[in-house]
C-alpha positions, 0 to 999 in steps of 0.5 A, a space after each residue: 820687797 812686796 810680799 806675794 801674801 796680799 791678794 790685791 798686790 798680786 794684780 798690781 802692774 808695779 808688783 808684777 814688774 818687780 816679780 819679773 825683775 826677780 825672775 831674771 835673777 834666778 839661777 837654775 840651781 835645781 832644774 825642777 825648782 826652776 821649771 816649777 818656779 817659772 810656772 808659779 811666777 807666770 801664774 802670779 803675773 797673769 790675771 787668772 787665779 793662781 788656784 786655776 793654774 798652779 794648785 794641783 796638789 802634786 805640783 805643790 808637793 814637788 815644788 815644796 820638796 825642791 825648796 826644802 831640799 835647796 834650803 837644806 843645802 844652804 843650811 848645811 853651809 858653814 860660814 860666819 856670813 851664813 850664820 847671820 841668817 841661819 836663825 831665820 832660815 831655820 824658822 823658814 825651814 820648819 815652816 816649809 816642812 809644816 806646809 808639806 805635812 799640811 799638803 800630805 793630808 788627804 782631806 777635801 777641805 785642804 783644797 781651799 788652803 792650797 792657794 794660800 800655800 801656793 802663795 807662801 811657796 812663791 814668797 819662800 822661793 823668791 828668797 831661796 833662789 836668790 843668786 847671791 844667796 846661792 853664790 854664798 853657798 859656793 863660797 863666792 861672795 863679793 861685798 855688794 852681794 853680801 849687802 844684797 844677801 843681808 837685805 833678804 833678812 827682812 824678807 825671811 822674817 816677813 815670810 816666816 811671819 806670814 807662815 806663822 799667820 797661816 798656821 795660827 788661822 788653821 790652828 785647832 782645826 781638824 786639819 792640824 790636829 790630825 798631823 802626826 807630829 804637830 805637838 813639839 817635843 822638849 827634852 825632859 829636865 834631868 835631876 841633878 841629884 841622885 835619889 834612886 833606890 840602889 840597884 840590887 846588883 848582879 843577880 843570877 838570871 832565872 830560867 823563865 818561870 812557867 805555870 799552868 802550861 803543862 796541859 796546854 803544851 801537851 795538847 799542842 805537842 800531841 797535834 804536832 807529833 801525832 797529827 796528819 802526815 800533811 802539813 799541820 798548822 796550829 794557830 795559838 790564839 788569845 788576847 795580848 799578855 796571855 802567854 802565847 809566846 811562852 807556850 810556843 817556846 815550851 813546845 819548841 824546846 820539848 825533848 819529844 819535839 826536838 827528836 821528832 823534827 829534823 829542822 826547827 826554825 823560829 821567826 818573829 813576824 810583828 805588826 809591820 813586817 817585810 816579806 824578804 826580811 821574814 824569809 831571811 829570819 827563818 833561814 837564819 834562825 838556826 844560829 848561822 846568820 853571821 855567815 849567811 846573812 850577806 849572801 841571803 840579802 842579795 837574793 830576791 823573795 822568789 830565790 829565798 822561797 826556793 832556798 827555803 823549799 830546798 831546805 825543808 823538802 823531804 824533812 820533818 820540820 817545825 816552823 814557829 811564826 811568833 807575834 802574828 797580829 793578823 791571822 786568818 784562821 781559815 787558812 790554818 788548822 783548828 785554833 788552839 785557844 789559850 785559856 787564862 790562868 786560874 786564880 790558883 795558878 796566878 797566885 803560884 806564878 806571882 809567888 815564884 816571880 816575887 820570892 823565887 825559891 824562897 817561901 812567902 811569909 805567912 803574913 803576906 799570903 792572904 794579900 798575895 791571893 787578893 793581888 793575884 785575883 785582881 790580875 784576872 789570869 793574864 801572865 803578863 799582868 802577873 809578872 809585871 805586878 810581881 816585879 813591883 812587889 819584889 822591890 817594895 819589901 815585905 811589909 804587909 802594910 805596904 803590900 795592903 796599900 799596893 793591893 788597894 791601888 790595884 782596883 778592878 778597873 785597873 786590871 780588867 777590860 781592854 786596857 788591863 795590861 797597859 794600866 799594870 804597866 803604868 803602875 810598874 813604870 811609876 814605881 821605877 826610880 828615875 834612872 830606870 825610867 830613862 833606861 826602859 823608855 830607851 827600848 822604844 828606840 829599837 825595832 819591835 821584837 828586836 833582840 838587842 845586844 846587852 853590852 851595846 845597849 849599856 854603852 848607849 845608856 852610858 853615852 846618854 848619861 843615864 848611868 850614875 858615875 860612882 868613884 871607883 866603879 866602872 860605868 859598865 858594872 853600874 849599867 849592868 846593875 840597871 839592866 839586871 834590875 829591869 829584868 828582876 822587875 819583869 820589864 825586860 826579858 833575857 833572849 840569850 845568856 852568856 856562857 859564864 852568866 850575865 845577859 847576851 841579848 835582851 828584848 821587851 814584850 811587844 805590849 811593853 814596847 808600845 807602852 814605851 814608844 807612847 810614853 817616850 813621845 808624851 814625855 818628850 823623851 824620844 821621837 820614833 819615825 818609821 818610813 818616808 811618810 812619817 819622815 816627810 811630814 815630821 815637823 821638827 821641834 827646836 829642842 828634839 833630844 833623841 830621834 830614832 829612824 827606821 826606813 830605807 837608806 834613800 828614805 832617810 836622806 830624801 826628807 832633808 831633816 834639819 835638827 841642829 840641836 838633836 842629841 841622839 840619832 839612831 838609824 835602823 834599816 827597814 829593807 834588808 838587801 837595800 842597794 842604796 849606798 850613801 856616798 857623803 855624810 859630811 852634811 850630818 857633821 855640819 848639821 848635827 853638831 850637838 850629837 852625843 850619840 850617832 848610830 848609822 850602822 843601818 845604812 851603807 856608807 860608800 866611803 874609803 875614809 871617814 870625812 875629816 869634818 867628823 871633828 865638828 861633833 865635839 860632844 860625840 860619845 858614841 859613833 857607829 858606822 857601816 862602810 865595807 870599803 873604809 880603810 882610813 880614819 883621819 887624825 882629826 878624830 882625836 878632836 872628839 875628846 869625849 868619844 867613848 865608843 867607836 864601832 865600824 863594820 868594814 871588810 877592810 883592814 882599817 888604819 887608825 891615826 897616831 893621834 888615837 893615843 890622845 883620846 884618853 876617854 876612849 873605852 870601846 873600839 870595835 872594827 869588824 875586819 880588824 884594825 891596825 894601831 900605829 906604834 910610831 915611836 923610836 923610844 924603846 922605853 914603853 913607860 915614856 909613851 902615851 897610853 889609852 888608860 881607859 880603853 876597856 874593849 878592843 876588837 879586832 887588833 891586828 898585830 905581830 905577836 912578837 916583842 913589838 906587839 908586846 910593847 903596843 899591848 903595854 900601851 893599853 894597860 887596863 884593857 879588859 876584853 881583847 881580840 887579836 889577829 896574829 899577822 906574824 910568822 906561823 912558826 913563831 909566837 913570842 909574846 908576854 901578856 902577863 902585864 895586862 892584869 885587867 884582861 878578862 877575855 882574850 880571843 887569839 886568831 891568825 892565818 890558816 896553818 899547815 902545821 904547829 908552831 915550832 917556837 912558843 913563848 906565850 904567857 897569859 894574865 892570871 886574871 883571864 876568865 875567857 880564852 878563845 883560840 883559832 888558827 894558832 897551831 899551839 902544840 898539844 904539849 904546850 897546852 899547860 900554858 893554858 891549863 895552869 890559868 887559875 881563873 879561867 872559866 871559858 875555854 874555846 878551842 876552834 879550828 887549828 887552835 891546837 896541833 897534835 894527836 894527843 892532849 894529855 890533861 895536867 892534873 889540877 889544871 883549869 880549876 875554875 873551868 865551867 865551859 869547854 868547847 872543842 870545834 874542828 880540832 883534829 886530836 885523836 886521844 884526849 886523856 888524863 895524866 892519872 885516870 884515877 884522879 878526880 882533880 880534873 875539871 872540878 867545875 865543868 858545867 858545859 861541854 860542846 863538841 862540834 865537827 870532831 871526827 877523829 877523836 877515839 879516847 875521852 877523859 874518864 873523869 868526864 863520867 864522874 864530874 858532878 857539876 856537868 850539866 850539858 853536852 852538846 854534840 853536832 857534826 860529829 862522827 859515830 865514834 864520838 857519839 858512842 864516847 858521849 853515851 859512855 859518859 852519859 851512862 857513867 854519869 847516871 851510875 854516879 847519880 847524875 840523872 839530870 845530865 842533858 845530851 843534845 845532839 844537833 842535826 844542823 
């Protein structure tokens, strides 16, 4: 067929006749396409210039959006017939997206290109709207139509050549250089050999080191406490990396501040922020987000502001706005200008970060002084440099060489932090570089769950496989290594050590984002503008999107070789619901990681087409109404992690027992796994030998439930919701020898369990009970566990008035939480014995109203560090004060008693 590209042929009567023949064949598959296309063809037939009739930029944008949408639907079709055309169709699809990005450039010189773009769109539209092609899409193809459709292969190839010719014509111009994603991305070559330095293993998480901030904190605290009675605003200002957030944390957690303010709230603003999201963050910063988040998301900004006003009025409150990039000081109080560290303070901070509690070798002191001086008083530069020094040994010659590499220009001027980050990055072993750059996939200032992050690293293939060692242990070593190098910071720690959530400084985030793009490691897209103008390279390895759900769908991205797709919701309370995700399974068949937790899926059942993602290792979804998982999921033989946020009880298929690589299953409201066998010999049944984490499993704590548990023999972390009779609990879990963490819950009870036959594995380290109704007399079942370190007894976990501690029980317990339990007497068998809680460090009392007696041993335990008291009666507070006095009498002056008012 003749092309619309050639200007002379456009006015040829024979050519126009051919155009009209095509017009009669058009099926209005999309009314908008049809209407605009009619206008294109009428303009083409007339003797007037296409520029005069059609070149309004908005019309072209609408037309190209519709064409891309139609072509995208064709590409989503799965048939051997369509596969023969898909290579050329993919090239056309990329070409159309390129033309769309050109059209979105607001430049006067673009107007002269509009006519050429319009002609190219005419040409593409003729092909895309071929009726035979669209009947192919519907699966209705006759032999003659196949022949006709195959004829369009040459048309596709010619059109692609014309678009390439146009692209070459404007290549190197200011137009194309200004496009946000013109340069293609390629996946980095992965070394097949492991040459990295072995990680230092699991290190203790040190408290944040602060140097030179005492005087600064005192000034800010004085203004907050002794300032005017009306609202006092204290802007802490200073260049990036100077320690503004560290100072704010020091003030926020100061005991005098805690005592003087009824309410303390913290929120992180960041460069790009949404007002509604910010208000929700403020309202939830007291740690109750899990309960309030859904309720608040349904409120508008005005309602959220009113809710915040109601909460703060008549109270003394402190609200910290962290990471504010554009502050108008005239609307606040007098700025507190944070000074740089002195050379002495820089030296002190450097040594504390490198050597921790050890002394610096004398031979290194002079070199360390020189290095500290070159950091120019910026704490971020000091800690990043210290992170490198901590890994290169204590050889003075190596330190001298490193000091020489820190030229004055590298750590001075506007890019001093960036230069130090580059230096630190270059000193990372290859495997840690990938792990660090992966932080760019998340939102700025996001507090990232450490366990989930490590599972993503494993799914991506960043974590080396070592025989006899769990991948999660190795991944944790990687994380601790990055923390030890001061590149990753701990947001929350776990009760018994380890990291709960972590984050990176915003300067490190910007560095990672730029480096990830430059190294063709990861592409990050924010909002519709970036999504719609993005020109997908052929081998894009990873894509992270932060937008609304609707904006995620509208641009019709097509990256068939994509390995990772992560989606984050940028608009809290977004009502958009995605009703069909089958297209994702048809397009992205090479995915190893798919995380759609940021978008709501309106599905009751996971589509069976999920079976096409044969490479998938990590799958995370959010669908409140999802109840069923199809048997075809078992075809995902490489799947390791499955996360589903649903408000329904979800039924897994019997085929789940064939998924031998499955390691982590998290279903929010609960999951039912079928037993489906008449064979009473458990050893004859299939198992999930690699399953490591399972929550929340709904089952009966009886003999049948016990059989099911034996089919997950190596489970390490388990959460169970008991469905059975509230008067009977009978389950032997002692065979689960690998189990370290167990959470048991159930329906609310009216009394205690009458019949208990419950046994726990001896290696259990963490135990949480709720609504189980365990009689106080049966608490010895728990107290005799030799390795238990964390015990959380929540509402209705135990029933009875008196809990009498067993002498010698709970020998390794470090953390004890009592929440809304109704005991009155908590005593020891022998009050004079010291053989109770010998390792206890933290005691938390929440909502304890009836307690009249507490164990006397609590006043003598030398390891006790903190007692947290919240929502407790005056009687309990009086008992805690007695413990505090006894601790002081016995020499423990460092015990912290924290009374929380909310």
